[in-house]
Each structure stands twice: as C-alpha cells, then as structure tokens.
N, C-alpha and C positions, 0 to 999 in steps of 0.2 A: 123084660126091659130092654130098650132101644138105646144104644149110644149114638151121640152125635159129636162132629167136631165142627168147632166156629172156623170160619174163614182166617187168614191172619190180618189182624186189626194191630194198629200202631197202639203202645202203651200210652202215648200221649200225643198232644198235636202242639206245635210251638205258636205262641202269638203271631211271629212273623208268617207263618203259614196261613192262621186265619185270616191276616191283612192280605194276604195275597189271593186268597178265596174271593175275600170281598171286592177286591180291585178286578179281578176275572170277571165277577157277576156284574160290573159296571157300577159299584157302590163305593162311596168314600166310606172307609174303613173308621173313620173318626164319628161317623153318623149312624153307625150302627149298633144296636143295642143286641140285637139277636136273630139269626136265621135258623127257618125250618126250610128243609127240602123234602118235597113229598114227591112222587112218581109223577104226576102232571102238574105241579105249581110249588111256586117258592112262595114263603112267606117271610117278610122281615120286617122286624120291628125298629123304627128309624128314629132316631133322636130330632125334634122340631129347631129350627133354627130361625133367628128373627132375620131380615134382609142383610144386615150387616155382618152376618154369620156367628152371632152369639147364641149359644144352646138357650132354649126358653124353659122356664121351669112350670110346674103344675103343681100345685099345691105344696107337697114336702118333697117332691123329687122332679125330675125331668118331664118334659111335656114330648111325647111319644106319638106315633102314628103309627098301625099296621097297615102293609100294602101286599097284595097279591099279585104274583106274577107269573103268567101260565109258562108252563114249559112244552114245546113245541118240538 
C-alpha cells in the first residue's frame, strides 16, 4: 500500500477572496456565477444583463452564458 500526502490546502475560502479573484481575472464579481480554471483555459459562467444593467431571466432562472478564455 502506498501512502500519499496532499499539499496544504485551505479549509475554506472567504467570499471576499472569491470577489478579489474575480477582479484579478478582470471579471465583475456581481456577474460571475462560476469559474473553472484549467491548465490551458479558464471557463466562466456569467449572468447576462440588459443594457441598463438589470440581470436577465430565462425561464425560471437567470440568463447566463459560458465563455472560455485561453491561458497563455
């Protein structure tokens, strides 16, 4: 049997940290539903807004789009 040890990871991440990460990535935290980081790309699910800034709805939930941003 092989024993492995995980690298140190935080027990939890604060919402302030998540908002800071969004801003560092150039995203408005209020428009982000989710982020996935990969080795070669970042995928973000973003809420869609009307031109006057109101969040749009689609069916029973918010309207969203998924964008993929390459990492170079």
